[in-house]
TORVEX-410788 format. One record per residue (C-alpha): residue in three letters; residue number from 1; x, y, z. Coordinates in steps of 0.2 Angstrom, whole numbers. Layout:
node aa ALA; i NUM; east X; north Y; up Z
...
END
This chain:
node aa UNK; i 1; east 442; north 375; up 428
node aa UNK; i 2; east 449; north 373; up 410
node aa UNK; i 3; east 445; north 391; up 407
node aa UNK; i 4; east 456; north 398; up 421
node aa UNK; i 5; east 471; north 389; up 415
node aa UNK; i 6; east 467; north 392; up 397
node aa UNK; i 7; east 466; north 411; up 401
node aa UNK; i 8; east 483; north 411; up 409
node aa UNK; i 9; east 492; north 401; up 396
node aa UNK; i 10; east 482; north 410; up 382
node aa UNK; i 11; east 480; north 393; up 374
node aa UNK; i 12; east 468; north 390; up 359
node aa UNK; i 13; east 450; north 384; up 362
node aa UNK; i 14; east 443; north 371; up 361
node aa UNK; i 15; east 459; north 362; up 359
node aa UNK; i 16; east 465; north 366; up 377
node aa UNK; i 17; east 449; north 362; up 387
node aa UNK; i 18; east 446; north 346; up 377
node aa UNK; i 19; east 464; north 340; up 379
node aa UNK; i 20; east 464; north 344; up 398
node aa UNK; i 21; east 447; north 335; up 400
node aa UNK; i 22; east 455; north 319; up 392
node aa UNK; i 23; east 471; north 321; up 403
node aa UNK; i 24; east 460; north 323; up 419
node aa UNK; i 25; east 450; north 307; up 414
node aa UNK; i 26; east 467; north 298; up 412
node aa UNK; i 27; east 471; north 303; up 429
node aa UNK; i 28; east 455; north 296; up 436
node aa UNK; i 29; east 447; north 313; up 438
node aa UNK; i 30; east 458; north 316; up 453
node aa UNK; i 31; east 457; north 335; up 452
node aa UNK; i 32; east 475; north 339; up 448
node aa UNK; i 33; east 470; north 354; up 439
node aa UNK; i 34; east 459; north 360; up 453
node aa UNK; i 35; east 473; north 359; up 465
node aa UNK; i 36; east 484; north 368; up 454
node aa UNK; i 37; east 472; north 382; up 452
node aa UNK; i 38; east 469; north 383; up 470
node aa UNK; i 39; east 488; north 385; up 473
node aa UNK; i 40; east 489; north 399; up 460
node aa UNK; i 41; east 475; north 408; up 468
node aa UNK; i 42; east 481; north 405; up 486
node aa UNK; i 43; east 499; north 411; up 482
node aa UNK; i 44; east 493; north 426; up 472
node aa UNK; i 45; east 482; north 432; up 486
node aa UNK; i 46; east 496; north 429; up 499
node aa UNK; i 47; east 507; north 441; up 489
node aa UNK; i 48; east 493; north 454; up 487
node aa UNK; i 49; east 490; north 454; up 506
node aa UNK; i 50; east 509; north 456; up 509
node aa UNK; i 51; east 510; north 471; up 499
node aa UNK; i 52; east 494; north 479; up 506
node aa UNK; i 53; east 481; north 475; up 493
node aa UNK; i 54; east 463; north 468; up 495
node aa UNK; i 55; east 461; north 453; up 483
node aa UNK; i 56; east 442; north 456; up 483
node aa UNK; i 57; east 443; north 473; up 475
node aa UNK; i 58; east 460; north 476; up 467
node aa UNK; i 59; east 460; north 481; up 449
node aa UNK; i 60; east 472; north 474; up 436
node aa UNK; i 61; east 481; north 491; up 434
node aa UNK; i 62; east 482; north 493; up 453
node aa UNK; i 63; east 489; north 475; up 455
node aa UNK; i 64; east 501; north 477; up 440
node aa UNK; i 65; east 509; north 493; up 447
node aa UNK; i 66; east 510; north 487; up 465
node aa UNK; i 67; east 519; north 471; up 459
node aa UNK; i 68; east 532; north 482; up 450
node aa UNK; i 69; east 534; north 493; up 465
node aa UNK; i 70; east 541; north 478; up 474
node aa UNK; i 71; east 552; north 472; up 460
node aa UNK; i 72; east 567; north 474; up 472
node aa UNK; i 73; east 560; north 461; up 484
node aa UNK; i 74; east 564; north 444; up 475
node aa UNK; i 75; east 560; north 434; up 491
node aa UNK; i 76; east 542; north 440; up 490
node aa UNK; i 77; east 540; north 430; up 473
node aa UNK; i 78; east 550; north 414; up 477
node aa UNK; i 79; east 533; north 404; up 477
node aa UNK; i 80; east 525; north 412; up 462
node aa UNK; i 81; east 535; north 407; up 447
node aa UNK; i 82; east 519; north 400; up 439
node aa UNK; i 83; east 507; north 411; up 446
node aa UNK; i 84; east 496; north 424; up 437
node aa UNK; i 85; east 478; north 431; up 437
node aa UNK; i 86; east 467; north 434; up 423
node aa UNK; i 87; east 455; north 450; up 423
node aa UNK; i 88; east 443; north 446; up 409
node aa UNK; i 89; east 456; north 438; up 399
node aa UNK; i 90; east 469; north 451; up 402
node aa UNK; i 91; east 484; north 445; up 413
node aa UNK; i 92; east 495; north 450; up 427
node aa UNK; i 93; east 510; north 439; up 430
node aa UNK; i 94; east 518; north 436; up 448
node aa UNK; i 95; east 533; north 428; up 440
node aa UNK; i 96; east 548; north 438; up 446
node aa UNK; i 97; east 557; north 438; up 429
node aa UNK; i 98; east 541; north 445; up 421
node aa UNK; i 99; east 540; north 458; up 435
node aa UNK; i 100; east 558; north 464; up 433
node aa UNK; i 101; east 556; north 465; up 414
node aa UNK; i 102; east 540; north 475; up 417
node aa UNK; i 103; east 548; north 490; up 426
node aa UNK; i 104; east 545; north 505; up 415
node aa UNK; i 105; east 532; north 497; up 404
node aa UNK; i 106; east 514; north 501; up 404
node aa UNK; i 107; east 501; north 488; up 409
node aa UNK; i 108; east 496; north 484; up 391
node aa UNK; i 109; east 514; north 480; up 386
node aa UNK; i 110; east 518; north 469; up 401
node aa UNK; i 111; east 528; north 453; up 399
node aa UNK; i 112; east 520; north 437; up 405
node aa UNK; i 113; east 530; north 424; up 395
node aa UNK; i 114; east 540; north 418; up 411
node aa UNK; i 115; east 524; north 414; up 420
node aa UNK; i 116; east 516; north 405; up 405
node aa UNK; i 117; east 532; north 395; up 403
node aa UNK; i 118; east 533; north 390; up 421
node aa UNK; i 119; east 514; north 386; up 422
node aa UNK; i 120; east 516; north 375; up 407
node aa UNK; i 121; east 530; north 366; up 415
node aa UNK; i 122; east 521; north 365; up 432
node aa UNK; i 123; east 505; north 358; up 424
node aa UNK; i 124; east 516; north 344; up 415
node aa UNK; i 125; east 525; north 340; up 430
node aa UNK; i 126; east 510; north 337; up 441
node aa UNK; i 127; east 502; north 326; up 429
node aa UNK; i 128; east 518; north 317; up 425
node aa UNK; i 129; east 520; north 313; up 444
node aa UNK; i 130; east 502; north 306; up 445
node aa UNK; i 131; east 502; north 287; up 448
node aa UNK; i 132; east 489; north 284; up 434
node aa UNK; i 133; east 497; north 294; up 420
node aa UNK; i 134; east 514; north 292; up 411
node aa UNK; i 135; east 525; north 303; up 401
node aa UNK; i 136; east 517; north 297; up 384
node aa UNK; i 137; east 500; north 302; up 390
node aa UNK; i 138; east 506; north 319; up 396
node aa UNK; i 139; east 516; north 322; up 380
node aa UNK; i 140; east 501; north 319; up 370
node aa UNK; i 141; east 491; north 332; up 380
node aa UNK; i 142; east 505; north 345; up 377
node aa UNK; i 143; east 503; north 341; up 358
node aa UNK; i 144; east 484; north 341; up 358
node aa UNK; i 145; east 483; north 357; up 369
node aa UNK; i 146; east 495; north 367; up 357
node aa UNK; i 147; east 507; north 370; up 371
node aa UNK; i 148; east 522; north 362; up 363
node aa UNK; i 149; east 530; north 378; up 357
node aa UNK; i 150; east 530; north 387; up 375
node aa UNK; i 151; east 548; north 388; up 380
node aa UNK; i 152; east 558; north 394; up 395
node aa UNK; i 153; east 576; north 398; up 398
node aa UNK; i 154; east 580; north 391; up 415
node aa UNK; i 155; east 597; north 400; up 415
node aa UNK; i 156; east 589; north 417; up 413
node aa UNK; i 157; east 584; north 419; up 431
node aa UNK; i 158; east 601; north 414; up 438
node aa UNK; i 159; east 610; north 426; up 426
node aa UNK; i 160; east 598; north 440; up 432
node aa UNK; i 161; east 601; north 435; up 450
node aa UNK; i 162; east 620; north 436; up 448
node aa UNK; i 163; east 618; north 453; up 440
node aa UNK; i 164; east 608; north 460; up 455
node aa UNK; i 165; east 621; north 455; up 468
node aa UNK; i 166; east 628; north 469; up 478
node aa UNK; i 167; east 644; north 471; up 489
node aa UNK; i 168; east 639; north 462; up 504
node aa UNK; i 169; east 653; north 469; up 514
node aa UNK; i 170; east 644; north 485; up 518
node aa UNK; i 171; east 633; north 487; up 533
node aa UNK; i 172; east 614; north 485; up 530
node aa UNK; i 173; east 602; north 497; up 539
node aa UNK; i 174; east 583; north 495; up 538
node aa UNK; i 175; east 574; north 511; up 541
node aa UNK; i 176; east 556; north 510; up 548
node aa UNK; i 177; east 543; north 524; up 547
node aa UNK; i 178; east 530; north 534; up 538
node aa UNK; i 179; east 533; north 542; up 521
node aa UNK; i 180; east 526; north 558; up 516
node aa UNK; i 181; east 525; north 570; up 502
node aa UNK; i 182; east 528; north 588; up 507
node aa UNK; i 183; east 520; north 603; up 499
node aa UNK; i 184; east 532; north 618; up 504
node aa UNK; i 185; east 521; north 634; up 504
node aa UNK; i 186; east 532; north 649; up 505
node aa UNK; i 187; east 523; north 663; up 514
node aa UNK; i 188; east 525; north 681; up 510
node aa UNK; i 189; east 533; north 690; up 525
node aa UNK; i 190; east 521; north 705; up 522
node aa UNK; i 191; east 506; north 693; up 524
node aa UNK; i 192; east 512; north 683; up 540
node aa UNK; i 193; east 521; north 686; up 556
node aa UNK; i 194; east 529; north 677; up 570
node aa UNK; i 195; east 526; north 682; up 588
node aa UNK; i 196; east 530; north 675; up 606
node aa UNK; i 197; east 514; north 672; up 617
node aa UNK; i 198; east 513; north 674; up 635
node aa UNK; i 199; east 519; north 656; up 638
node aa UNK; i 200; east 535; north 660; up 628
node aa UNK; i 201; east 529; north 650; up 613
node aa UNK; i 202; east 532; north 657; up 596
node aa UNK; i 203; east 517; north 657; up 585
node aa UNK; i 204; east 514; north 660; up 567
node aa UNK; i 205; east 500; north 673; up 563
node aa UNK; i 206; east 490; north 677; up 548
node aa UNK; i 207; east 474; north 687; up 546
node aa UNK; i 208; east 459; north 676; up 550
node aa UNK; i 209; east 446; north 674; up 536
node aa UNK; i 210; east 457; north 683; up 523
node aa UNK; i 211; east 464; north 676; up 507
node aa UNK; i 212; east 483; north 681; up 509
node aa UNK; i 213; east 493; north 678; up 493
node aa UNK; i 214; east 508; north 666; up 495
node aa UNK; i 215; east 525; north 667; up 486
node aa UNK; i 216; east 526; north 649; up 478
node aa UNK; i 217; east 524; north 631; up 482
node aa UNK; i 218; east 536; north 616; up 479
node aa UNK; i 219; east 532; north 598; up 480
node aa UNK; i 220; east 544; north 586; up 487
node aa UNK; i 221; east 541; north 567; up 487
node aa UNK; i 222; east 547; north 552; up 498
node aa UNK; i 223; east 552; north 562; up 513
node aa UNK; i 224; east 549; north 559; up 532
node aa UNK; i 225; east 562; north 555; up 545
node aa UNK; i 226; east 565; north 537; up 540
node aa UNK; i 227; east 565; north 540; up 522
node aa UNK; i 228; east 577; north 554; up 524
node aa UNK; i 229; east 588; north 543; up 534
node aa UNK; i 230; east 587; north 529; up 521
node aa UNK; i 231; east 593; north 541; up 507
node aa UNK; i 232; east 607; north 548; up 518
node aa UNK; i 233; east 613; north 530; up 521
node aa UNK; i 234; east 613; north 526; up 503
node aa UNK; i 235; east 622; north 542; up 498
node aa UNK; i 236; east 636; north 538; up 511
node aa UNK; i 237; east 638; north 521; up 503
node aa UNK; i 238; east 629; north 509; up 515
node aa UNK; i 239; east 616; north 496; up 510
node aa UNK; i 240; east 599; north 502; up 515
node aa UNK; i 241; east 580; north 497; up 514
node aa UNK; i 242; east 564; north 506; up 520
node aa UNK; i 243; east 549; north 498; up 528
node aa UNK; i 244; east 537; north 512; up 524
node aa UNK; i 245; east 519; north 514; up 521
node aa UNK; i 246; east 510; north 522; up 506
node aa UNK; i 247; east 493; north 522; up 498
node aa UNK; i 248; east 490; north 515; up 480
node aa UNK; i 249; east 490; north 532; up 471
node aa UNK; i 250; east 501; north 542; up 459
node aa UNK; i 251; east 511; north 549; up 474
node aa UNK; i 252; east 515; north 531; up 480
node aa UNK; i 253; east 522; north 527; up 462
node aa UNK; i 254; east 532; north 542; up 461
node aa UNK; i 255; east 539; north 540; up 479
node aa UNK; i 256; east 545; north 522; up 476
node aa UNK; i 257; east 552; north 527; up 459
node aa UNK; i 258; east 562; north 541; up 467
node aa UNK; i 259; east 568; north 529; up 481
node aa UNK; i 260; east 574; north 516; up 469
node aa UNK; i 261; east 584; north 530; up 460
node aa UNK; i 262; east 593; north 533; up 476
node aa UNK; i 263; east 598; north 515; up 478
node aa UNK; i 264; east 585; north 512; up 493
node aa UNK; i 265; east 578; north 495; up 493
node aa UNK; i 266; east 559; north 496; up 493
node aa UNK; i 267; east 556; north 477; up 495
node aa UNK; i 268; east 548; north 480; up 513
node aa UNK; i 269; east 537; north 494; up 507
node aa UNK; i 270; east 518; north 492; up 509
node aa UNK; i 271; east 505; north 499; up 498
node aa UNK; i 272; east 487; north 500; up 505
node aa UNK; i 273; east 473; north 498; up 492
node aa UNK; i 274; east 461; north 512; up 490
node aa UNK; i 275; east 470; north 524; up 502
node aa UNK; i 276; east 479; north 540; up 499
node aa UNK; i 277; east 497; north 542; up 503
node aa UNK; i 278; east 502; north 554; up 517
node aa UNK; i 279; east 503; north 572; up 511
node aa UNK; i 280; east 509; north 586; up 522
node aa UNK; i 281; east 509; north 605; up 520
node aa UNK; i 282; east 524; north 615; up 526
node aa UNK; i 283; east 521; north 633; up 529
node aa UNK; i 284; east 538; north 642; up 526
node aa UNK; i 285; east 542; north 658; up 535
node aa UNK; i 286; east 560; north 663; up 532
node aa UNK; i 287; east 571; north 648; up 535
node aa UNK; i 288; east 559; north 640; up 548
node aa UNK; i 289; east 543; north 631; up 545
node aa UNK; i 290; east 527; north 625; up 553
node aa UNK; i 291; east 521; north 608; up 546
node aa UNK; i 292; east 503; north 603; up 545
node aa UNK; i 293; east 503; north 584; up 547
node aa UNK; i 294; east 490; north 571; up 544
node aa UNK; i 295; east 494; north 552; up 544
node aa UNK; i 296; east 483; north 539; up 535
node aa UNK; i 297; east 477; north 524; up 545
node aa UNK; i 298; east 487; north 511; up 536
node aa UNK; i 299; east 488; north 492; up 540
node aa UNK; i 300; east 505; north 493; up 549
node aa UNK; i 301; east 511; north 475; up 547
node aa UNK; i 302; east 529; north 470; up 551
node aa UNK; i 303; east 538; north 462; up 536
node aa UNK; i 304; east 553; north 452; up 540
node aa UNK; i 305; east 567; north 458; up 529
node aa UNK; i 306; east 575; north 445; up 517
node aa UNK; i 307; east 592; north 448; up 526
node aa UNK; i 308; east 595; north 452; up 544
node aa UNK; i 309; east 600; north 470; up 546
node aa UNK; i 310; east 615; north 476; up 556
node aa UNK; i 311; east 605; north 491; up 562
node aa UNK; i 312; east 586; north 495; up 562
node aa UNK; i 313; east 582; north 514; up 562
node aa UNK; i 314; east 565; north 518; up 569
node aa UNK; i 315; east 557; north 535; up 568
node aa UNK; i 316; east 541; north 545; up 565
node aa UNK; i 317; east 526; north 533; up 562
node aa UNK; i 318; east 507; north 534; up 565
node aa UNK; i 319; east 499; north 531; up 581
node aa UNK; i 320; east 490; north 516; up 572
node aa UNK; i 321; east 507; north 507; up 572
node aa UNK; i 322; east 508; north 500; up 589
node aa UNK; i 323; east 507; north 482; up 584
node aa UNK; i 324; east 522; north 485; up 572
node aa UNK; i 325; east 533; north 490; up 587
node aa UNK; i 326; east 529; north 474; up 596
node aa UNK; i 327; east 532; north 464; up 581
node aa UNK; i 328; east 549; north 473; up 579
node aa UNK; i 329; east 554; north 470; up 597
node aa UNK; i 330; east 550; north 451; up 594
node aa UNK; i 331; east 561; north 451; up 579
node aa UNK; i 332; east 575; north 460; up 588
node aa UNK; i 333; east 574; north 447; up 602
node aa UNK; i 334; east 577; north 434; up 589
node aa UNK; i 335; east 591; north 444; up 582
node aa UNK; i 336; east 601; north 451; up 596
node aa UNK; i 337; east 615; north 456; up 585
node aa UNK; i 338; east 605; north 469; up 577
node aa UNK; i 339; east 607; north 487; up 584
node aa UNK; i 340; east 591; north 498; up 586
node aa UNK; i 341; east 592; north 516; up 583
node aa UNK; i 342; east 577; north 526; up 590
node aa UNK; i 343; east 573; north 544; up 584
node aa UNK; i 344; east 556; north 547; up 592
node aa UNK; i 345; east 542; north 555; up 582
node aa UNK; i 346; east 527; north 565; up 587
node aa UNK; i 347; east 516; north 550; up 592
node aa UNK; i 348; east 531; north 542; up 601
node aa UNK; i 349; east 531; north 557; up 613
node aa UNK; i 350; east 512; north 556; up 615
node aa UNK; i 351; east 514; north 538; up 620
node aa UNK; i 352; east 527; north 542; up 633
node aa UNK; i 353; east 542; north 533; up 640
node aa UNK; i 354; east 532; north 520; up 650
node aa UNK; i 355; east 523; north 513; up 635
node aa UNK; i 356; east 539; north 513; up 625
node aa UNK; i 357; east 550; north 506; up 639
node aa UNK; i 358; east 555; north 490; up 630
node aa UNK; i 359; east 559; north 501; up 614
node aa UNK; i 360; east 571; north 512; up 625
node aa UNK; i 361; east 578; north 497; up 634
node aa UNK; i 362; east 582; north 488; up 617
node aa UNK; i 363; east 589; north 504; up 609
node aa UNK; i 364; east 608; north 505; up 606
node aa UNK; i 365; east 606; north 524; up 603
node aa UNK; i 366; east 593; north 537; up 604
node aa UNK; i 367; east 591; north 555; up 596
node aa UNK; i 368; east 581; north 569; up 602
node aa UNK; i 369; east 582; north 588; up 605
node aa UNK; i 370; east 584; north 596; up 622
node aa UNK; i 371; east 566; north 600; up 624
node aa UNK; i 372; east 560; north 582; up 619
node aa UNK; i 373; east 573; north 575; up 631
node aa UNK; i 374; east 565; north 585; up 645
node aa UNK; i 375; east 548; north 579; up 640
node aa UNK; i 376; east 553; north 561; up 640
node aa UNK; i 377; east 563; north 561; up 657
node aa UNK; i 378; east 554; north 575; up 667
node aa UNK; i 379; east 571; north 582; up 670
node aa UNK; i 380; east 577; north 600; up 670
node aa UNK; i 381; east 578; north 606; up 652
node aa UNK; i 382; east 594; north 617; up 656
node aa UNK; i 383; east 605; north 602; up 662
node aa UNK; i 384; east 612; north 591; up 648
node aa UNK; i 385; east 620; north 579; up 661
node aa UNK; i 386; east 604; north 576; up 670
node aa UNK; i 387; east 595; north 574; up 654
node aa UNK; i 388; east 608; north 562; up 647
node aa UNK; i 389; east 609; north 552; up 663
node aa UNK; i 390; east 590; north 550; up 664
node aa UNK; i 391; east 589; north 544; up 646
node aa UNK; i 392; east 603; north 531; up 649
node aa UNK; i 393; east 592; north 525; up 664
node aa UNK; i 394; east 579; north 520; up 651
node aa UNK; i 395; east 591; north 508; up 643
node aa UNK; i 396; east 600; north 516; up 628
node aa UNK; i 397; east 619; north 514; up 627
node aa UNK; i 398; east 622; north 530; up 618
node aa UNK; i 399; east 612; north 546; up 620
node aa UNK; i 400; east 612; north 561; up 608
node aa UNK; i 401; east 604; north 577; up 612
node aa UNK; i 402; east 603; north 591; up 599
node aa UNK; i 403; east 602; north 609; up 604
node aa UNK; i 404; east 599; north 620; up 589
node aa UNK; i 405; east 612; north 634; up 586
node aa UNK; i 406; east 622; north 627; up 601
node aa UNK; i 407; east 626; north 611; up 593
node aa UNK; i 408; east 624; north 594; up 600
node aa UNK; i 409; east 629; north 583; up 614
node aa UNK; i 410; east 632; north 564; up 615
node aa UNK; i 411; east 635; north 553; up 630
node aa UNK; i 412; east 641; north 535; up 630
node aa UNK; i 413; east 637; north 533; up 649
node aa UNK; i 414; east 655; north 538; up 654
node aa UNK; i 415; east 658; north 555; up 646
node aa UNK; i 416; east 648; north 568; up 637
node aa UNK; i 417; east 654; north 576; up 622
node aa UNK; i 418; east 649; north 593; up 614
node aa UNK; i 419; east 650; north 596; up 596
node aa UNK; i 420; east 647; north 613; up 588
node aa UNK; i 421; east 638; north 615; up 572
node aa UNK; i 422; east 648; north 616; up 556
node aa UNK; i 423; east 647; north 634; up 550
node aa UNK; i 424; east 635; north 639; up 537
node aa UNK; i 425; east 643; north 646; up 521
node aa UNK; i 426; east 627; north 657; up 519
node aa UNK; i 427; east 612; north 659; up 529
node aa UNK; i 428; east 601; north 643; up 530
node aa UNK; i 429; east 588; north 642; up 516
node aa UNK; i 430; east 576; north 629; up 524
node aa UNK; i 431; east 579; north 620; up 540
node aa UNK; i 432; east 568; north 605; up 536
node aa UNK; i 433; east 578; north 588; up 539
node aa UNK; i 434; east 593; north 595; up 548
node aa UNK; i 435; east 590; north 584; up 563
node aa UNK; i 436; east 587; north 569; up 552
node aa UNK; i 437; east 603; north 572; up 543
node aa UNK; i 438; east 612; north 573; up 559
node aa UNK; i 439; east 605; north 557; up 566
node aa UNK; i 440; east 607; north 547; up 551
node aa UNK; i 441; east 625; north 552; up 547
node aa UNK; i 442; east 630; north 548; up 565
node aa UNK; i 443; east 622; north 531; up 563
node aa UNK; i 444; east 631; north 528; up 546
node aa UNK; i 445; east 648; north 532; up 553
node aa UNK; i 446; east 645; north 521; up 568
node aa UNK; i 447; east 639; north 507; up 557
node aa UNK; i 448; east 655; north 509; up 547
node aa UNK; i 449; east 665; north 505; up 563
node aa UNK; i 450; east 671; north 522; up 567
node aa UNK; i 451; east 671; north 529; up 585
node aa UNK; i 452; east 657; north 540; up 592
node aa UNK; i 453; east 669; north 555; up 591
node aa UNK; i 454; east 671; north 553; up 572
node aa UNK; i 455; east 652; north 551; up 570
node aa UNK; i 456; east 650; north 568; up 579
node aa UNK; i 457; east 662; north 576; up 567
node aa UNK; i 458; east 653; north 570; up 552
node aa UNK; i 459; east 635; north 573; up 557
node aa UNK; i 460; east 635; north 592; up 558
node aa UNK; i 461; east 642; north 594; up 540
node aa UNK; i 462; east 627; north 584; up 533
node aa UNK; i 463; east 615; north 595; up 543
node aa UNK; i 464; east 624; north 611; up 537
node aa UNK; i 465; east 622; north 605; up 519
node aa UNK; i 466; east 604; north 600; up 520
node aa UNK; i 467; east 598; north 617; up 527
node aa UNK; i 468; east 606; north 626; up 511
node aa UNK; i 469; east 593; north 618; up 500
node aa UNK; i 470; east 574; north 615; up 500
node aa UNK; i 471; east 568; north 599; up 508
node aa UNK; i 472; east 576; north 586; up 519
node aa UNK; i 473; east 586; north 577; up 505
node aa UNK; i 474; east 592; north 588; up 492
node aa UNK; i 475; east 607; north 593; up 502
node aa UNK; i 476; east 612; north 576; up 508
node aa UNK; i 477; east 630; north 573; up 504
node aa UNK; i 478; east 640; north 558; up 497
node aa UNK; i 479; east 655; north 552; up 507
node aa UNK; i 480; east 668; north 560; up 497
node aa UNK; i 481; east 659; north 577; up 498
node aa UNK; i 482; east 657; north 576; up 516
node aa UNK; i 483; east 676; north 571; up 519
node aa UNK; i 484; east 681; north 586; up 509
node aa UNK; i 485; east 671; north 598; up 520
node aa UNK; i 486; east 679; north 589; up 535
node aa UNK; i 487; east 696; north 592; up 528
node aa UNK; i 488; east 692; north 611; up 526
node aa UNK; i 489; east 684; north 613; up 543
node aa UNK; i 490; east 689; north 628; up 553
node aa UNK; i 491; east 701; north 626; up 568
node aa UNK; i 492; east 687; north 629; up 580
node aa UNK; i 493; east 676; north 615; up 573
node aa UNK; i 494; east 681; north 602; up 587
node aa UNK; i 495; east 675; north 591; up 601
node aa UNK; i 496; east 674; north 597; up 619
node aa UNK; i 497; east 671; north 585; up 633
node aa UNK; i 498; east 660; north 592; up 647
node aa UNK; i 499; east 657; north 588; up 665
END
């Protein structure tokens, strides 16, 4: 038992084990040290499971980087001030001040002083409170064990906490969904073609069994419907976090680092030990694309956010995540003030409206294109009023149906508004993420307290900007940029109420 604590405190031997043996004898061999060690291990393993790690086979390096990836989630470490683990004498600290200080540091240069100070203090406290010991006995132990020079600045934590405070006046939106890395493969137009089959479906065609050359490839990290939305919210000045799911590889580390740089809170992210992060291949042909998707089978656990969000934005997620939906609904039942945004993804459409009945019923607003609305409702794809009414009948208060080049329609149950697209300054470069930009911008404006009409004026501008650049996020605008486009909008960029 002494070895475990000696490793964490990096105390000298045999001084520490001898002093601890004498202190335990003074306490009547009551096992104070055993209970302390048990608490340390229990709390460490609890945090590891919370962030998707298996305590049985996680390495020191994996644990260190996973803890740093959750440095924004202070609430995760409220019970781990004196917690650490030793890997053959090499430490990893669960102390929040240490974790914060370690961001940007390699594993062999990590800070552990906060944990060691707190552990020394906890050890002294527990023996001081024991009925068979006194302050003099415990003080002698400190001297004999060589722990008297360990210090701890109790004001440091409070100071850092004050520095991390943000403007709480802004709405807070929690996005939920899978994160992916996209490899954009630009096809050569002399090596591929698009044709329309006998069912009216456009198809991408290349010679089978050949080795066609491609133009180039671009790698874009931390995308996906919900990640795109979170970045859009942050750039528009809202507080936002992302409940996303990744493996424990380099892709995950780079994705989290990028999201933090965009002011997205990653405290509700989950990393699954021993698994790869989602990786998609985007075949670009002209400005359009076909995406080859594959979602890893993560352990999709609901993580209650530290603060109750004003809005929850749910979008594309794996078919393995059904339990997460049920847990989210339970959370929403406990927080009726939180508004749910639903932008269904591929597997949501596969599940169907019946299975998702409670999600639709709880939704404040839903987004889908015309064809998706027809698939969900079974109504005529050519009739926007029929589609909107059928979607309202599922429960949502606001329904938004996008229609590609024709613009978008929104219904509040009383009227249907049509909004044209904002004119492209030049032909689109890549249409990936246009729908996410539209949906997230609409939600951001509503969250800021603006009416639906204003939200519909803002949203197409962000979509226009996104399609001018590669990927779903490079073109996302900040609020002042978007407002400038709105100021310079052409005269025919205006709402139209339809019957």
